[in-house]
Each structure stands twice: as C-alpha cells, then as structure tokens.
ChimeraX commands (.cxc) that place a marker at each C-alpha (Angstrom):
marker #1 position 115.11,57.73,4.57 radius 0.5
marker #1 position 115.37,59.17,8.03 radius 0.5
marker #1 position 113.13,57.84,10.79 radius 0.5
marker #1 position 113.19,59.25,14.28 radius 0.5
marker #1 position 111.06,56.55,15.91 radius 0.5
marker #1 position 112.17,55.92,19.51 radius 0.5
marker #1 position 114.67,53.14,20.32 radius 0.5
marker #1 position 113.15,49.97,21.76 radius 0.5
marker #1 position 114.46,46.96,23.67 radius 0.5
marker #1 position 115.61,44.03,21.57 radius 0.5
marker #1 position 113.29,41.68,23.47 radius 0.5
marker #1 position 110.27,43.76,22.48 radius 0.5
marker #1 position 111.41,43.85,18.85 radius 0.5
marker #1 position 111.78,40.08,18.96 radius 0.5
marker #1 position 108.25,39.78,20.37 radius 0.5
marker #1 position 106.90,41.98,17.58 radius 0.5
marker #1 position 108.65,39.78,15.01 radius 0.5
marker #1 position 107.12,36.64,16.54 radius 0.5
marker #1 position 103.66,38.18,16.52 radius 0.5
marker #1 position 104.04,39.28,12.90 radius 0.5
marker #1 position 105.13,35.77,11.92 radius 0.5
marker #1 position 102.17,34.16,13.69 radius 0.5
marker #1 position 99.73,36.56,12.09 radius 0.5
marker #1 position 101.16,35.70,8.67 radius 0.5
marker #1 position 100.64,32.02,9.43 radius 0.5
marker #1 position 97.07,32.69,10.54 radius 0.5
marker #1 position 95.90,35.16,7.90 radius 0.5
marker #1 position 98.46,34.94,5.11 radius 0.5
marker #1 position 100.35,37.75,3.41 radius 0.5
marker #1 position 97.94,40.57,2.55 radius 0.5
marker #1 position 97.83,42.12,-0.88 radius 0.5
marker #1 position 96.48,45.54,-1.72 radius 0.5
marker #1 position 95.90,47.72,-4.75 radius 0.5
marker #1 position 98.29,50.63,-4.86 radius 0.5
marker #1 position 96.89,53.95,-6.03 radius 0.5
marker #1 position 98.21,57.47,-6.29 radius 0.5
marker #1 position 98.62,59.52,-3.14 radius 0.5
marker #1 position 95.80,61.99,-3.78 radius 0.5
marker #1 position 93.30,59.20,-4.37 radius 0.5
marker #1 position 94.45,57.42,-1.22 radius 0.5
marker #1 position 94.22,60.65,0.76 radius 0.5
marker #1 position 90.62,61.22,-0.32 radius 0.5
marker #1 position 89.65,57.60,0.35 radius 0.5
marker #1 position 91.21,57.73,3.81 radius 0.5
marker #1 position 89.36,60.93,4.70 radius 0.5
marker #1 position 86.15,59.22,3.62 radius 0.5
marker #1 position 86.99,56.21,5.82 radius 0.5
marker #1 position 87.08,58.26,9.01 radius 0.5
marker #1 position 84.38,57.14,11.47 radius 0.5
marker #1 position 82.70,54.75,9.06 radius 0.5
marker #1 position 83.07,51.22,7.73 radius 0.5
marker #1 position 84.79,50.06,4.56 radius 0.5
marker #1 position 81.53,49.48,2.69 radius 0.5
marker #1 position 80.28,53.01,3.26 radius 0.5
marker #1 position 83.68,54.44,2.36 radius 0.5
marker #1 position 83.83,52.48,-0.89 radius 0.5
marker #1 position 80.32,53.50,-1.88 radius 0.5
marker #1 position 81.03,57.18,-1.20 radius 0.5
marker #1 position 84.33,57.01,-3.09 radius 0.5
marker #1 position 82.69,55.35,-6.10 radius 0.5
marker #1 position 79.93,57.98,-6.14 radius 0.5
marker #1 position 82.49,60.78,-5.97 radius 0.5
marker #1 position 84.53,59.36,-8.86 radius 0.5
marker #1 position 81.39,58.78,-10.93 radius 0.5
marker #1 position 80.15,62.32,-10.33 radius 0.5
marker #1 position 83.42,64.15,-11.05 radius 0.5
marker #1 position 85.92,63.33,-13.83 radius 0.5
marker #1 position 89.04,64.42,-11.91 radius 0.5
marker #1 position 90.28,65.55,-8.52 radius 0.5
marker #1 position 90.53,69.03,-9.98 radius 0.5
marker #1 position 86.81,68.86,-10.65 radius 0.5
marker #1 position 86.17,67.81,-7.05 radius 0.5
marker #1 position 88.32,70.67,-5.82 radius 0.5
marker #1 position 86.47,73.25,-7.90 radius 0.5
marker #1 position 82.93,71.88,-7.50 radius 0.5
marker #1 position 80.30,73.36,-5.25 radius 0.5
marker #1 position 80.65,72.07,-1.73 radius 0.5
marker #1 position 77.02,70.99,-1.76 radius 0.5
marker #1 position 77.62,68.71,-4.77 radius 0.5
marker #1 position 80.61,67.05,-3.09 radius 0.5
marker #1 position 78.68,66.58,0.14 radius 0.5
marker #1 position 75.81,64.95,-1.71 radius 0.5
marker #1 position 78.15,62.58,-3.56 radius 0.5
marker #1 position 79.90,61.34,-0.41 radius 0.5
marker #1 position 76.85,61.21,1.86 radius 0.5
marker #1 position 77.03,57.39,2.33 radius 0.5
marker #1 position 80.34,57.82,4.19 radius 0.5
marker #1 position 78.67,59.77,6.98 radius 0.5
marker #1 position 79.76,63.14,8.37 radius 0.5
marker #1 position 79.55,64.42,4.80 radius 0.5
marker #1 position 79.17,68.02,5.92 radius 0.5
marker #1 position 82.62,67.77,7.51 radius 0.5
marker #1 position 84.35,65.47,5.04 radius 0.5
marker #1 position 83.29,67.35,1.89 radius 0.5
marker #1 position 84.87,70.68,2.84 radius 0.5
marker #1 position 87.86,68.84,4.31 radius 0.5
marker #1 position 88.52,67.02,1.04 radius 0.5
marker #1 position 88.18,70.19,-1.02 radius 0.5
marker #1 position 90.42,72.16,1.34 radius 0.5
marker #1 position 93.10,69.45,1.19 radius 0.5
marker #1 position 93.00,69.40,-2.62 radius 0.5
marker #1 position 93.22,73.20,-2.72 radius 0.5
marker #1 position 96.15,73.19,-0.29 radius 0.5
marker #1 position 98.10,70.67,-2.36 radius 0.5
marker #1 position 97.49,72.71,-5.51 radius 0.5
marker #1 position 98.52,75.94,-3.81 radius 0.5
marker #1 position 101.72,74.46,-2.42 radius 0.5
marker #1 position 102.79,72.37,-5.42 radius 0.5
marker #1 position 101.10,73.93,-8.46 radius 0.5
marker #1 position 99.28,70.72,-9.34 radius 0.5
marker #1 position 97.33,67.94,-7.70 radius 0.5
marker #1 position 100.01,65.38,-6.91 radius 0.5
marker #1 position 101.68,64.05,-3.80 radius 0.5
marker #1 position 104.38,62.11,-5.62 radius 0.5
marker #1 position 107.07,64.45,-4.27 radius 0.5
marker #1 position 106.55,62.81,-0.86 radius 0.5
marker #1 position 108.35,59.70,-2.11 radius 0.5
marker #1 position 111.64,61.60,-2.10 radius 0.5
marker #1 position 111.21,63.24,1.31 radius 0.5
marker #1 position 112.51,61.76,4.57 radius 0.5
marker #1 position 109.66,60.13,6.48 radius 0.5
marker #1 position 109.41,62.74,9.21 radius 0.5
marker #1 position 109.39,65.62,6.72 radius 0.5
marker #1 position 106.76,63.92,4.57 radius 0.5
marker #1 position 104.60,63.23,7.60 radius 0.5
marker #1 position 104.92,66.83,8.80 radius 0.5
marker #1 position 103.96,68.12,5.34 radius 0.5
marker #1 position 100.79,66.06,5.27 radius 0.5
marker #1 position 99.70,66.64,8.84 radius 0.5
marker #1 position 100.05,70.39,8.35 radius 0.5
marker #1 position 96.90,70.13,6.21 radius 0.5
marker #1 position 93.83,70.72,8.34 radius 0.5
marker #1 position 92.00,67.46,9.04 radius 0.5
marker #1 position 94.94,65.19,8.15 radius 0.5
marker #1 position 96.12,63.32,11.23 radius 0.5
marker #1 position 98.94,60.81,11.81 radius 0.5
marker #1 position 96.88,57.80,10.72 radius 0.5
marker #1 position 95.82,59.30,7.39 radius 0.5
marker #1 position 99.36,60.50,6.71 radius 0.5
marker #1 position 100.83,57.10,7.58 radius 0.5
marker #1 position 98.44,55.29,5.24 radius 0.5
marker #1 position 99.37,57.53,2.31 radius 0.5
marker #1 position 103.10,57.37,3.02 radius 0.5
marker #1 position 103.19,53.60,3.51 radius 0.5
marker #1 position 100.85,52.31,0.84 radius 0.5
marker #1 position 101.56,54.87,-1.89 radius 0.5
marker #1 position 105.21,55.80,-1.39 radius 0.5
marker #1 position 106.84,52.94,0.51 radius 0.5
marker #1 position 107.82,54.89,3.60 radius 0.5
marker #1 position 108.34,52.93,6.81 radius 0.5
marker #1 position 105.23,54.42,8.38 radius 0.5
marker #1 position 102.90,52.34,10.55 radius 0.5
marker #1 position 99.24,53.41,10.58 radius 0.5
marker #1 position 97.44,52.93,13.90 radius 0.5
marker #1 position 93.66,52.70,13.90 radius 0.5
marker #1 position 91.39,51.65,16.75 radius 0.5
marker #1 position 92.00,47.93,16.11 radius 0.5
marker #1 position 95.78,48.25,15.97 radius 0.5
marker #1 position 95.76,50.41,19.10 radius 0.5
marker #1 position 93.64,47.92,21.04 radius 0.5
marker #1 position 95.52,44.79,19.96 radius 0.5
marker #1 position 98.99,46.23,20.47 radius 0.5
marker #1 position 97.96,47.34,23.95 radius 0.5
marker #1 position 96.75,43.89,24.95 radius 0.5
marker #1 position 99.88,42.31,23.54 radius 0.5
marker #1 position 102.14,44.70,25.45 radius 0.5
marker #1 position 103.71,46.16,22.31 radius 0.5
marker #1 position 103.04,49.65,23.63 radius 0.5
marker #1 position 102.73,51.24,27.07 radius 0.5
marker #1 position 99.22,50.87,28.47 radius 0.5
marker #1 position 98.55,54.62,28.42 radius 0.5
marker #1 position 100.13,55.37,25.05 radius 0.5
marker #1 position 97.70,57.15,22.75 radius 0.5
marker #1 position 97.02,56.06,19.19 radius 0.5
marker #1 position 99.10,58.99,17.92 radius 0.5
marker #1 position 102.03,57.98,20.14 radius 0.5
marker #1 position 101.72,54.37,19.01 radius 0.5
marker #1 position 102.56,55.25,15.41 radius 0.5
marker #1 position 106.19,55.95,16.29 radius 0.5
marker #1 position 106.41,53.04,18.70 radius 0.5
marker #1 position 105.24,50.55,16.07 radius 0.5
marker #1 position 107.53,52.02,13.42 radius 0.5
marker #1 position 110.43,51.26,15.75 radius 0.5
marker #1 position 109.20,47.75,16.59 radius 0.5
marker #1 position 108.08,46.52,13.18 radius 0.5
marker #1 position 110.45,44.27,11.21 radius 0.5
marker #1 position 111.89,46.18,8.25 radius 0.5
marker #1 position 109.60,46.05,5.26 radius 0.5
marker #1 position 106.74,44.40,7.16 radius 0.5
marker #1 position 104.75,47.56,7.91 radius 0.5
marker #1 position 101.94,46.91,5.41 radius 0.5
marker #1 position 101.31,43.21,6.16 radius 0.5
marker #1 position 101.72,43.68,9.92 radius 0.5
marker #1 position 99.31,46.63,9.97 radius 0.5
marker #1 position 96.66,44.85,7.89 radius 0.5
marker #1 position 96.89,41.59,9.84 radius 0.5
marker #1 position 96.60,43.39,13.18 radius 0.5
marker #1 position 93.38,44.94,11.87 radius 0.5
marker #1 position 92.12,41.55,10.73 radius 0.5
marker #1 position 92.91,40.07,14.12 radius 0.5
marker #1 position 91.13,42.92,15.89 radius 0.5
marker #1 position 88.03,42.50,13.75 radius 0.5
marker #1 position 87.84,38.72,13.86 radius 0.5
marker #1 position 89.25,37.71,17.25 radius 0.5
marker #1 position 90.45,40.50,19.54 radius 0.5
marker #1 position 87.18,42.38,19.82 radius 0.5
marker #1 position 86.82,45.40,22.06 radius 0.5
marker #1 position 84.18,43.51,24.03 radius 0.5
marker #1 position 84.16,39.75,24.54 radius 0.5
marker #1 position 87.41,38.93,22.69 radius 0.5
marker #1 position 87.65,35.33,21.49 radius 0.5
marker #1 position 90.73,34.50,23.54 radius 0.5
marker #1 position 90.20,30.73,23.24 radius 0.5
marker #1 position 90.57,31.03,19.43 radius 0.5
marker #1 position 93.49,33.47,19.48 radius 0.5
marker #1 position 96.76,32.48,17.84 radius 0.5
marker #1 position 98.52,35.11,19.95 radius 0.5
marker #1 position 97.22,34.15,23.39 radius 0.5
marker #1 position 100.66,33.11,24.64 radius 0.5
marker #1 position 101.95,36.60,23.83 radius 0.5
marker #1 position 98.98,38.41,25.35 radius 0.5
marker #1 position 99.06,40.29,28.65 radius 0.5
marker #1 position 95.27,40.51,28.87 radius 0.5
marker #1 position 94.19,36.92,28.28 radius 0.5
marker #1 position 93.04,34.93,31.32 radius 0.5
marker #1 position 95.78,32.53,32.50 radius 0.5
marker #1 position 93.53,29.49,32.08 radius 0.5
marker #1 position 93.10,30.25,28.37 radius 0.5
marker #1 position 96.79,30.16,27.53 radius 0.5
marker link #1:1,2 radius 0.2
marker link #1:2,3 radius 0.2
marker link #1:3,4 radius 0.2
marker link #1:4,5 radius 0.2
marker link #1:5,6 radius 0.2
marker link #1:6,7 radius 0.2
marker link #1:7,8 radius 0.2
marker link #1:8,9 radius 0.2
marker link #1:9,10 radius 0.2
marker link #1:10,11 radius 0.2
marker link #1:11,12 radius 0.2
marker link #1:12,13 radius 0.2
marker link #1:13,14 radius 0.2
marker link #1:14,15 radius 0.2
marker link #1:15,16 radius 0.2
marker link #1:16,17 radius 0.2
marker link #1:17,18 radius 0.2
marker link #1:18,19 radius 0.2
marker link #1:19,20 radius 0.2
marker link #1:20,21 radius 0.2
marker link #1:21,22 radius 0.2
marker link #1:22,23 radius 0.2
marker link #1:23,24 radius 0.2
marker link #1:24,25 radius 0.2
marker link #1:25,26 radius 0.2
marker link #1:26,27 radius 0.2
marker link #1:27,28 radius 0.2
marker link #1:28,29 radius 0.2
marker link #1:29,30 radius 0.2
marker link #1:30,31 radius 0.2
marker link #1:31,32 radius 0.2
marker link #1:32,33 radius 0.2
marker link #1:33,34 radius 0.2
marker link #1:34,35 radius 0.2
marker link #1:35,36 radius 0.2
marker link #1:36,37 radius 0.2
marker link #1:37,38 radius 0.2
marker link #1:38,39 radius 0.2
marker link #1:39,40 radius 0.2
marker link #1:40,41 radius 0.2
marker link #1:41,42 radius 0.2
marker link #1:42,43 radius 0.2
marker link #1:43,44 radius 0.2
marker link #1:44,45 radius 0.2
marker link #1:45,46 radius 0.2
marker link #1:46,47 radius 0.2
marker link #1:47,48 radius 0.2
marker link #1:48,49 radius 0.2
marker link #1:49,50 radius 0.2
marker link #1:50,51 radius 0.2
marker link #1:51,52 radius 0.2
marker link #1:52,53 radius 0.2
marker link #1:53,54 radius 0.2
marker link #1:54,55 radius 0.2
marker link #1:55,56 radius 0.2
marker link #1:56,57 radius 0.2
marker link #1:57,58 radius 0.2
marker link #1:58,59 radius 0.2
marker link #1:59,60 radius 0.2
marker link #1:60,61 radius 0.2
marker link #1:61,62 radius 0.2
marker link #1:62,63 radius 0.2
marker link #1:63,64 radius 0.2
marker link #1:64,65 radius 0.2
marker link #1:65,66 radius 0.2
marker link #1:66,67 radius 0.2
marker link #1:67,68 radius 0.2
marker link #1:68,69 radius 0.2
marker link #1:69,70 radius 0.2
marker link #1:70,71 radius 0.2
marker link #1:71,72 radius 0.2
marker link #1:72,73 radius 0.2
marker link #1:73,74 radius 0.2
marker link #1:74,75 radius 0.2
marker link #1:75,76 radius 0.2
marker link #1:76,77 radius 0.2
marker link #1:77,78 radius 0.2
marker link #1:78,79 radius 0.2
marker link #1:79,80 radius 0.2
marker link #1:80,81 radius 0.2
marker link #1:81,82 radius 0.2
marker link #1:82,83 radius 0.2
marker link #1:83,84 radius 0.2
marker link #1:84,85 radius 0.2
marker link #1:85,86 radius 0.2
marker link #1:86,87 radius 0.2
marker link #1:87,88 radius 0.2
marker link #1:88,89 radius 0.2
marker link #1:89,90 radius 0.2
marker link #1:90,91 radius 0.2
marker link #1:91,92 radius 0.2
marker link #1:92,93 radius 0.2
marker link #1:93,94 radius 0.2
marker link #1:94,95 radius 0.2
marker link #1:95,96 radius 0.2
marker link #1:96,97 radius 0.2
marker link #1:97,98 radius 0.2
marker link #1:98,99 radius 0.2
marker link #1:99,100 radius 0.2
marker link #1:100,101 radius 0.2
marker link #1:101,102 radius 0.2
marker link #1:102,103 radius 0.2
marker link #1:103,104 radius 0.2
marker link #1:104,105 radius 0.2
marker link #1:105,106 radius 0.2
marker link #1:106,107 radius 0.2
marker link #1:107,108 radius 0.2
marker link #1:108,109 radius 0.2
marker link #1:109,110 radius 0.2
marker link #1:110,111 radius 0.2
marker link #1:111,112 radius 0.2
marker link #1:112,113 radius 0.2
marker link #1:113,114 radius 0.2
marker link #1:114,115 radius 0.2
marker link #1:115,116 radius 0.2
marker link #1:116,117 radius 0.2
marker link #1:117,118 radius 0.2
marker link #1:118,119 radius 0.2
marker link #1:119,120 radius 0.2
marker link #1:120,121 radius 0.2
marker link #1:121,122 radius 0.2
marker link #1:122,123 radius 0.2
marker link #1:123,124 radius 0.2
marker link #1:124,125 radius 0.2
marker link #1:125,126 radius 0.2
marker link #1:126,127 radius 0.2
marker link #1:127,128 radius 0.2
marker link #1:128,129 radius 0.2
marker link #1:129,130 radius 0.2
marker link #1:130,131 radius 0.2
marker link #1:131,132 radius 0.2
marker link #1:132,133 radius 0.2
marker link #1:133,134 radius 0.2
marker link #1:134,135 radius 0.2
marker link #1:135,136 radius 0.2
marker link #1:136,137 radius 0.2
marker link #1:137,138 radius 0.2
marker link #1:138,139 radius 0.2
marker link #1:139,140 radius 0.2
marker link #1:140,141 radius 0.2
marker link #1:141,142 radius 0.2
marker link #1:142,143 radius 0.2
marker link #1:143,144 radius 0.2
marker link #1:144,145 radius 0.2
marker link #1:145,146 radius 0.2
marker link #1:146,147 radius 0.2
marker link #1:147,148 radius 0.2
marker link #1:148,149 radius 0.2
marker link #1:149,150 radius 0.2
marker link #1:150,151 radius 0.2
marker link #1:151,152 radius 0.2
marker link #1:152,153 radius 0.2
marker link #1:153,154 radius 0.2
marker link #1:154,155 radius 0.2
marker link #1:155,156 radius 0.2
marker link #1:156,157 radius 0.2
marker link #1:157,158 radius 0.2
marker link #1:158,159 radius 0.2
marker link #1:159,160 radius 0.2
marker link #1:160,161 radius 0.2
marker link #1:161,162 radius 0.2
marker link #1:162,163 radius 0.2
marker link #1:163,164 radius 0.2
marker link #1:164,165 radius 0.2
marker link #1:165,166 radius 0.2
marker link #1:166,167 radius 0.2
marker link #1:167,168 radius 0.2
marker link #1:168,169 radius 0.2
marker link #1:169,170 radius 0.2
marker link #1:170,171 radius 0.2
marker link #1:171,172 radius 0.2
marker link #1:172,173 radius 0.2
marker link #1:173,174 radius 0.2
marker link #1:174,175 radius 0.2
marker link #1:175,176 radius 0.2
marker link #1:176,177 radius 0.2
marker link #1:177,178 radius 0.2
marker link #1:178,179 radius 0.2
marker link #1:179,180 radius 0.2
marker link #1:180,181 radius 0.2
marker link #1:181,182 radius 0.2
marker link #1:182,183 radius 0.2
marker link #1:183,184 radius 0.2
marker link #1:184,185 radius 0.2
marker link #1:185,186 radius 0.2
marker link #1:186,187 radius 0.2
marker link #1:187,188 radius 0.2
marker link #1:188,189 radius 0.2
marker link #1:189,190 radius 0.2
marker link #1:190,191 radius 0.2
marker link #1:191,192 radius 0.2
marker link #1:192,193 radius 0.2
marker link #1:193,194 radius 0.2
marker link #1:194,195 radius 0.2
marker link #1:195,196 radius 0.2
marker link #1:196,197 radius 0.2
marker link #1:197,198 radius 0.2
marker link #1:198,199 radius 0.2
marker link #1:199,200 radius 0.2
marker link #1:200,201 radius 0.2
marker link #1:201,202 radius 0.2
marker link #1:202,203 radius 0.2
marker link #1:203,204 radius 0.2
marker link #1:204,205 radius 0.2
marker link #1:205,206 radius 0.2
marker link #1:206,207 radius 0.2
marker link #1:207,208 radius 0.2
marker link #1:208,209 radius 0.2
marker link #1:209,210 radius 0.2
marker link #1:210,211 radius 0.2
marker link #1:211,212 radius 0.2
marker link #1:212,213 radius 0.2
marker link #1:213,214 radius 0.2
marker link #1:214,215 radius 0.2
marker link #1:215,216 radius 0.2
marker link #1:216,217 radius 0.2
marker link #1:217,218 radius 0.2
marker link #1:218,219 radius 0.2
marker link #1:219,220 radius 0.2
marker link #1:220,221 radius 0.2
marker link #1:221,222 radius 0.2
marker link #1:222,223 radius 0.2
marker link #1:223,224 radius 0.2
marker link #1:224,225 radius 0.2
marker link #1:225,226 radius 0.2
marker link #1:226,227 radius 0.2
marker link #1:227,228 radius 0.2
marker link #1:228,229 radius 0.2
view
C-alpha cells in the first residue's frame, strides 16, 4: 500500500526503534480486540474529549438501545443523544455519528467500511476525513486497528511524549505528527508503539509534573533535567 509519509534521517528512525523496544520491555506487547470499521468509527467519535470509561459506557448504552448501526442511523437524534450522554458533548456527537453513518450508506449502499482495506493508505485516509467530524486521529485508528494500514494515530499523549523525546519538531501539530510517526515507526509496530506511548504518557510522562526519575526513556529525552539522566 502506498504511503507518502515524509522521509526521515536514519538516526531518528534508529532512535524511534530504540524507544519502541524500551517501551515493549517496560509495558509489554499490547493486545486489543479487533472490531469492524463502523463500530470502531462510532467508538472513536464517542471517545473524543472524554475518558475511556465514559466512552465505553456510552457505547454500551448505544448498542443496548439500538439493534444495529442502521437503527442508530435512522433513529431520532434525541434518542441517540440520550443513549450516548455519558460520553459528554452528546449534542454534538449524536448528530455527528448519524451523519457519518448516513454518508457511508449514501456512498457505498450499505453500512460497511471494509472496502478501505483494499485502498492505498492515503486514499483511505482521504475518504474517511472527507466525512464531517472525522479527523486524522479517528481515521488513523480505524485504518490501523481494523484494516492493518500503516497509520499512526496521534492523541494528546502521543503528541506530548514524542515532542519531549525529539521524535517530532517542537512546533509540529498533532495532525502533522501523524505522517512523521508513520515514517519513523518500525514496520508493523504501529499498534504496539502507539498504545505504549499512550501508556507512558498516562503513567509517567504527565503534562504537568512528569515522573522523570521513574522514566525508562530518560536517556532519550530532550526535556528531562540533566541530573535525572
């Protein structure tokens, strides 16, 4: 599959490989449950600006209330909003989910995203992000975890940690970092590397008061105080 991520220096790729290896040693190899693309898309929309617990509760309520994604698509917006209220921003997320489901149906004739597996990465990403409310992170999650594309999702934790480690330019936005990390990541390591960077951001590399003394990556870090190395 074609990937137009920018070229990067071999030294930076080697650094990324070392960091990935150390994160594996620290946190292990992550496992995840693979689901179909439409389900992942809905779950990822629900996850925006909330925590995993609220997302999971809202998703479970939505699935319990409606027997299929077609039923969600065709339901009253008020009923969908009420079902997903625990996720927060339900007044935005409900219409967004229904509009995405309607757009997929209109374009493909049925509610499936499985055709994305056979598209080049850049085309698949462009198709998804053309849907209102679907940004690079949501698209990358669907393409990586459902269809095996070499996409690299960048959330706030990944953006913060990669910046401190010098894996991206200091002023690179989260959207720009998607392509940079796709170019840096060892082939086939996108899922584990992404998940372990999030774990590291949540447990050690906090936005405020990072636990540098406990960090397995402190020798790679540009932000850690010299005395902590």
